[in-house]
C-alpha positions as CSV (number, residue, x, y, z in Angstrom):
1,M,-168.1,-21.9,-55.2
2,Y,-164.6,-20.8,-56.2
3,Q,-165.3,-17.4,-54.6
4,S,-166.3,-19.0,-51.3
5,S,-163.2,-21.1,-51.2
6,Y,-161.0,-18.1,-52.0
7,Q,-162.6,-16.1,-49.2
8,E,-161.9,-19.0,-46.8
9,V,-158.3,-19.0,-47.7
10,V,-158.0,-15.3,-47.3
11,D,-159.7,-15.4,-43.9
12,D,-157.4,-18.3,-42.8
13,S,-154.4,-16.4,-44.0
14,S,-155.4,-13.3,-42.1
15,Q,-156.0,-15.3,-39.0
16,A,-152.6,-17.0,-39.3
17,E,-150.9,-13.6,-39.8
18,R,-152.6,-12.2,-36.7
19,E,-151.6,-15.3,-34.6
20,N,-148.0,-14.8,-35.8
21,E,-148.1,-11.1,-34.8
22,V,-149.5,-12.0,-31.3
23,M,-146.7,-14.6,-30.9
24,A,-144.1,-12.0,-31.9
25,F,-145.5,-9.6,-29.3
26,D,-145.6,-12.3,-26.7
27,R,-141.9,-13.1,-27.4
28,A,-141.0,-9.4,-27.3
29,I,-142.8,-8.8,-24.0
30,E,-141.2,-11.9,-22.5
31,M,-137.7,-10.7,-23.5
32,L,-138.4,-7.1,-22.4
33,E,-139.6,-8.3,-19.0
34,A,-136.5,-10.4,-18.6
35,A,-134.4,-7.4,-19.6
36,E,-136.2,-5.2,-17.1
37,L,-135.4,-7.7,-14.3
38,Q,-131.8,-8.2,-15.3
39,G,-131.0,-4.6,-16.0
40,I,-129.6,-2.6,-18.9
41,P,-126.1,-4.0,-19.0
42,S,-127.3,-7.5,-19.3
43,I,-127.3,-9.9,-22.3
44,A,-131.1,-10.2,-21.9
45,A,-131.3,-6.4,-22.5
46,V,-129.2,-6.5,-25.6
47,E,-131.2,-9.4,-27.0
48,A,-134.5,-7.8,-26.2
49,Q,-133.4,-4.5,-27.8
50,F,-132.3,-6.3,-30.9
51,F,-135.4,-8.4,-31.2
52,V,-137.9,-5.5,-30.6
53,H,-136.0,-3.3,-33.0
54,R,-136.1,-5.9,-35.8
55,M,-139.7,-6.7,-35.1
56,W,-140.8,-3.1,-35.5
57,V,-138.7,-2.5,-38.6
58,F,-140.5,-5.5,-40.1
59,F,-143.9,-4.2,-39.0
60,I,-143.2,-0.6,-40.3
61,E,-142.1,-2.0,-43.7
62,D,-145.3,-4.1,-43.8
63,L,-147.4,-1.1,-42.9
64,T,-145.9,1.0,-45.7
65,D,-146.4,-1.7,-48.3
66,E,-149.1,-0.6,-50.8
67,R,-150.7,-4.0,-50.4
68,N,-151.4,-3.5,-46.7
69,V,-155.1,-3.2,-46.4
70,F,-155.3,-1.3,-43.0
71,D,-157.0,2.1,-42.9
72,D,-154.5,4.9,-43.6
73,Q,-155.0,6.4,-40.1
74,L,-154.4,3.1,-38.4
75,K,-151.2,2.6,-40.4
76,A,-150.0,6.0,-39.5
77,D,-150.7,5.5,-35.9
78,L,-149.0,2.1,-35.8
79,I,-146.0,3.5,-37.7
80,S,-145.8,6.3,-35.1
81,V,-145.8,3.8,-32.3
82,G,-143.1,1.8,-34.0
83,I,-140.9,4.8,-34.5
84,W,-141.4,5.8,-30.8
85,I,-140.4,2.3,-29.7
86,I,-137.3,2.2,-31.9
87,R,-136.3,5.6,-30.5
88,E,-136.9,4.3,-26.9
89,I,-134.7,1.3,-27.7
90,E,-132.0,3.7,-28.9
91,R,-132.3,5.8,-25.8
92,L,-131.8,2.6,-23.7
93,R,-128.7,1.8,-25.8
94,Q,-127.3,5.3,-25.3
95,G,-127.9,5.2,-21.6
96,E,-130.5,8.0,-21.7
97,S,-133.1,5.7,-20.2
98,D,-132.9,2.9,-17.7
99,S,-136.3,1.1,-17.9
100,F,-138.2,-1.0,-20.4
101,K,-141.5,-0.4,-18.6
102,D,-143.0,2.0,-21.1
103,I,-142.1,-0.2,-24.0
104,I,-143.5,-3.2,-22.2
105,S,-146.8,-1.4,-21.5
106,V,-147.2,-0.2,-25.0
107,S,-146.3,-3.7,-26.4
108,K,-148.9,-5.3,-24.1
109,A,-151.6,-2.9,-25.2
110,I,-150.9,-3.5,-28.9
111,R,-150.8,-7.3,-28.4
112,D,-154.0,-7.2,-26.4
113,G,-155.6,-5.3,-29.3
114,L,-154.7,-8.1,-31.6
115,L,-156.5,-10.7,-29.5
């Protein structure tokens, strides 16, 4: 009986974490799309860059935590994506890129994979 209750709590916790991740991606995508419309020199672009950077730093830290139960290859792949996105954000900041489209596309694909 105790084992069954514990498993339900773990399952509920995992579901809540996934829902939070989906919400974070939804917010990031919303912000990135607004930034794409308003352009690089907009406040929306700065806010989107800051939010997405922080989100991926958080995810990468979580993925490198020894308690993370994801398969090692999946963790490595997600970390690589996160590093790519952080680099793309930096390219936007430095004026080396002028579009959020690729970041939006990748973010949507990851979010959709969580659903």
